[in-house]
N, C-alpha and C positions, 0 to 999 in steps of 0.2 A: 204646403212648407211647416215643419217641424219646429218645434219652442226652442231645441236645442240650433234648429239651423238660424234664426233670427239670434238667436243670443251672441252666435259667432259672425255675425252682421255685425249685432251691435260692441262686442269686444273688437274689432275690428276699425269700425269706425271710432273708437274711443283710443286706440292705439295711433293711427291712422295721423288722425286729427291732436292729439298730446304731444306724441312723440314718447309715449313710455311704453317701454317696452318690458318693465320688469314687475310693476304691478300687476299681483296676481287678481285678473278681474271677475269677480264671482257674484251672484246675487243681491250679495246683500253690498257689496260694494257702492260707495257713494263720490259723487264731482270730489271732497274732502280727502279724501281716499288717493287719488291718482293727481300726481306730480301736470300740470297744465290743463289742470280742466276747469276754465271760468267761465263765467259767463258766456262771452263772445265765443269759445270753444264749446260749447252746449249747442250754441245754435248750429254751427257747423255739423255739431256728432249727429245734431237733429237732421239735417239736408246727405249729410250721406247716407245715411239711413234710408231715407225717399228714396233716393235716388238709385240705390244698393236691392232695395225691395219695390220699388214702384208705388208707393202707399203716397199719402198724402194724411202728414201726423200732426195732430193740434201741437204746436209746439209751449204752449199756455201750461199745457198739462202735462205735459213734459217735466216745466220747471212746478209742478208739485210734488213730483215723482222723488220718494225721498230713498231709491238706493238704480241698481242696475235691476232688479227686477220688476219693481215698481214700472220702470223703462218699458222693460220686453211688454209686458199685460199694456201699457197705453199702444204700441206700437204694434199686437195683435189685434187689439179693438181694430185699430185702424187700417189694418189687413182684412178682418173680416168683413168690411162694409162696403 
């Protein structure tokens, strides 16, 4: 799976969980940029990504991600294990 495909899954998980369809999600987007992305939504976003990609993600590591690009790197690392 390419970075673009993983990024697409992440964006869909964010949009699906938050309901925010208007914010342009980029690799530099942070949770503060997306309406409805709070700590509960974050956990659900990670679960949606895990299901969509059939991977197990270290949730604690995702809370240290500064932006979507960092989240992408964490997801890629989980997929490579």
